[in-house]
C-alpha angles and dihedrals in degrees: 000000000000119000110255122197104223125224110274113267112219113203140116096238124116093223138043134188118235129185103185136061119255145097114299122198125201125193116205119194125193104226092206101054102016093236117147137197128194123211129184126207126188117216117199127203131213114181096149110144123214117264113229128195123179113189114226118255135208119266122264112255142148090293100038108054097172141009134204118236111205123188115209104204129189108202142110116284141285090050118186124209135201126178124200086247090064098253117134102201128099090245133042135185115228131186103182135061122259146096113298119198129193129193116204122195124201109238094220110036098024093231116151137208131190128211133175138200129192119224114202127204132205113176099144111140121218115260106230131188134170110200113229120256133204122260125281109247142146092293099039104042096175142021132206115224111207125193120222110202134185115192141165093245132036129300089254088067091063126099123193131203123180123201089229115080091334090273112184099196128106090245135044130201112215132186099179134066119249144093115300120200126201126190115205120197125191101216090199095066101006093236113153131208125184126196137162143203129208114222119199124216126196117174098147109137124212118248121236133181132169119216119223118269131190128266127270109253143142091290097041105038093177138021129211115224113208118184120212107227132187118188138142091222136041114282139207127220130222118182124194088241088061094255117140100190125110091246134026134202115217134186101180133076111253145114107271120198131186129198114206116200127195106233092212104049099015092232115146144195131197134211133172142192133197117228119201126203129209117177098144108136119225118251119237128196123185114190117229116260132193121266123269110250141148091291097040108042095177143018132203115232114204120196114205106200131180130195146135095267124076093224119059121184114217127190124190119213126186112221115204 
């Protein structure tokens, strides 16, 4: 600040108030002898305010719970500090977002300066959902679990970690039942959300057996095949003769198989039975005998029969 010679102040007082730097001259006159003396006095000025610099800090997030705000002050010691939080040190530790202001006072000239810094906070956790899937069964042998995520940043900021095989993709293919856990981390603010999904598996097959039945023959011209089925759910039937009923009636020799399918998990089991057929008629031969006459009053007719069975029933009828 340049020295400015103030305008002369004419008064008869021994003191004067000045508010600017400069050289002040006073003339003192002795009223008795008229002698005078002139004195000069230089007044200096120091209105330099402290210079404050507060380095920027990282935002508060799920990894950074607090930050230290440090004020670098250029001023004459001893410098005093006062933050808007009430602290009186050059540095403070803060754990919440907001505007933090510090007032620094020069220790010599009492001049003050004010500086502020804004602390930001991002502690928004990812919103994570795994849509439910149907059970794993004999028809659907695998399921794909897909993670739906809502985050503050972009999808590229997201990291995934599944509990199964440490898979780091946003989806997971599973073939077994169980509870699958995924951990989602927002790499922008390091906030972590964990969720899980239970996947059911039902691959229990029904059991089916077919009890033995008799052959098809001239007495039993057809046989009914009845499968014995055990299942916790309703079942469907598929025979190799294209029938879809629970039982079939057959009249031909063949191997008949049935596939029983659980209508809930689509698991199946198969059983078969072989039906034989015997409709071969026995052969009968009656040798020729002489006639019955007055000399031969009777004749014995002998039927010679052949067949597969040991016992043959023979009936004699007289035809008139």
